[in-house]
C-alpha positions as a Markdown table, in Angstrom:
| # | Residue | x | y | z |
|---|---|---|---|---|
| 1 | Met | 95.8 | 65.6 | 99.7 |
| 2 | Ser | 97.8 | 65.7 | 96.5 |
| 3 | Ala | 100.6 | 63.3 | 95.6 |
| 4 | Ser | 103.1 | 65.7 | 97.1 |
| 5 | Gly | 101.4 | 65.5 | 100.5 |
| 6 | Arg | 100.0 | 69.0 | 100.4 |
| 7 | Pro | 96.3 | 69.7 | 100.7 |
| 8 | Ala | 94.5 | 70.1 | 97.4 |
| 9 | Gly | 93.6 | 73.7 | 96.8 |
| 10 | Pro | 91.9 | 75.5 | 94.0 |
| 11 | Gly | 93.3 | 74.2 | 90.7 |
| 12 | Arg | 94.7 | 71.1 | 92.3 |
| 13 | Asn | 92.5 | 68.1 | 92.0 |
| 14 | Ser | 89.4 | 70.0 | 93.3 |
| 15 | Pro | 87.1 | 72.5 | 91.7 |
| 16 | Gly | 88.1 | 76.1 | 92.7 |
| 17 | Arg | 85.9 | 78.8 | 94.0 |
| 18 | Asn | 85.3 | 80.2 | 90.6 |
| 19 | Ser | 84.9 | 77.0 | 88.7 |
| 20 | Pro | 82.7 | 77.0 | 85.5 |
| 21 | Gly | 79.1 | 76.7 | 86.3 |
| 22 | Arg | 79.3 | 78.1 | 89.7 |
| 23 | Asn | 78.0 | 81.6 | 90.2 |
| 24 | Ser | 77.0 | 81.8 | 86.6 |
| 25 | Pro | 74.6 | 84.6 | 85.6 |
| 26 | Gly | 71.0 | 83.9 | 86.6 |
| 27 | Arg | 71.9 | 81.2 | 89.0 |
| 28 | Asn | 70.9 | 81.9 | 92.7 |
| 29 | Ser | 70.1 | 85.5 | 91.8 |
| 30 | Pro | 68.1 | 87.4 | 94.3 |
| 31 | Gly | 64.4 | 86.7 | 94.2 |
| 32 | Arg | 64.8 | 83.3 | 92.5 |
| 33 | Asn | 64.6 | 80.0 | 94.2 |
| 34 | Ser | 67.4 | 77.5 | 94.1 |
| 35 | Pro | 66.6 | 73.8 | 94.1 |
| 36 | Gly | 65.7 | 72.6 | 97.5 |
| 37 | Gln | 64.7 | 76.1 | 98.8 |
| 38 | Ser | 61.3 | 76.9 | 100.1 |
| 39 | Pro | 59.3 | 79.2 | 97.8 |
| 40 | Gly | 59.8 | 82.3 | 100.0 |
| 41 | Ala | 63.6 | 81.9 | 100.7 |
| 42 | Gly | 64.7 | 84.0 | 97.7 |
| 43 | Glu | 62.4 | 86.9 | 98.5 |
| 44 | Glu | 63.5 | 86.9 | 102.1 |
| 45 | Asn | 67.2 | 87.2 | 101.0 |
| 46 | Ala | 66.3 | 90.0 | 98.6 |
| 47 | Gly | 64.5 | 91.8 | 101.4 |
| 48 | Trp | 67.6 | 91.7 | 103.6 |
| 49 | Ser | 69.7 | 92.9 | 100.7 |
| 50 | Ile | 67.4 | 95.9 | 100.0 |
| 51 | Phe | 67.4 | 96.8 | 103.7 |
| 52 | Ser | 71.2 | 96.6 | 103.7 |
| 53 | Tyr | 71.5 | 98.9 | 100.7 |
| 54 | Leu | 69.3 | 101.5 | 102.4 |
| 55 | Ile | 71.2 | 101.4 | 105.7 |
| 56 | Ala | 74.7 | 101.3 | 104.0 |
| 57 | Gly | 73.8 | 104.1 | 101.6 |
| 58 | Met | 72.7 | 106.4 | 104.4 |
| 59 | Ala | 75.7 | 105.5 | 106.6 |
| 60 | Val | 78.4 | 105.9 | 103.9 |
| 61 | Tyr | 77.1 | 109.1 | 102.4 |
| 62 | Gly | 76.0 | 110.5 | 105.8 |
| 63 | Gly | 79.6 | 109.8 | 107.0 |
| 64 | Ile | 81.0 | 111.6 | 104.0 |
| 65 | Gly | 78.6 | 114.5 | 104.6 |
| 66 | Trp | 79.5 | 114.7 | 108.3 |
| 67 | Leu | 83.2 | 114.7 | 107.5 |
| 68 | Ala | 82.8 | 117.4 | 104.8 |
| 69 | Gly | 80.5 | 119.4 | 107.1 |
| 70 | His | 83.0 | 119.1 | 110.0 |
| 71 | Trp | 85.9 | 120.3 | 107.8 |
| 72 | Leu | 83.9 | 123.1 | 106.1 |
| 73 | His | 82.0 | 124.1 | 109.2 |
| 74 | Ala | 78.7 | 123.6 | 107.4 |
| 75 | Ala | 76.3 | 121.4 | 109.5 |
| 76 | Ile | 73.9 | 121.1 | 106.6 |
| 77 | Leu | 76.1 | 118.7 | 104.7 |
| 78 | Phe | 75.4 | 115.8 | 107.1 |
| 79 | Pro | 71.6 | 115.5 | 106.3 |
| 80 | Val | 72.3 | 116.3 | 102.7 |
| 81 | Gly | 74.7 | 113.4 | 102.6 |
| 82 | Met | 72.3 | 111.0 | 104.3 |
| 83 | Leu | 69.5 | 112.0 | 101.8 |
| 84 | Thr | 71.9 | 111.6 | 98.9 |
| 85 | Gly | 72.8 | 108.1 | 100.1 |
| 86 | Leu | 69.2 | 107.2 | 100.5 |
| 87 | Val | 68.3 | 108.4 | 97.0 |
| 88 | Leu | 71.3 | 106.6 | 95.5 |
| 89 | Ala | 70.4 | 103.4 | 97.4 |
| 90 | Ile | 66.9 | 103.5 | 96.1 |
| 91 | Val | 68.2 | 104.0 | 92.5 |
| 92 | Leu | 70.4 | 101.0 | 92.9 |
| 93 | Ile | 67.6 | 98.9 | 94.4 |
| 94 | Ile | 65.3 | 99.8 | 91.4 |
| 95 | Tyr | 68.1 | 99.0 | 89.0 |
| 96 | Arg | 68.8 | 95.6 | 90.6 |
| 97 | Tyr | 65.4 | 94.4 | 91.7 |
| 98 | Gly | 62.8 | 96.5 | 89.8 |
| 99 | Arg | 63.4 | 95.1 | 86.4 |
| 100 | Pro | 62.2 | 91.6 | 85.3 |
């Protein structure tokens, strides 16, 4: 509580969500272990992130392909959209996790 009786929020006697040092580059990045974590914890989180990128890419671009195919009466746009989403997800995964 602050002197005015209101709860202390970000910027008021307590560090905010984006205070310096928190979420700084390289800290808690995927594949790296934080202090107190077991050796495999970072890799497990990276694995779930990669899986999520693959599913989300196919779902989003598959949905866009389905909508476009529905409006244009071209059923081929649904699988093309799903494959496009998969390829873009793989490119993003390689970009984020494939480089040292």
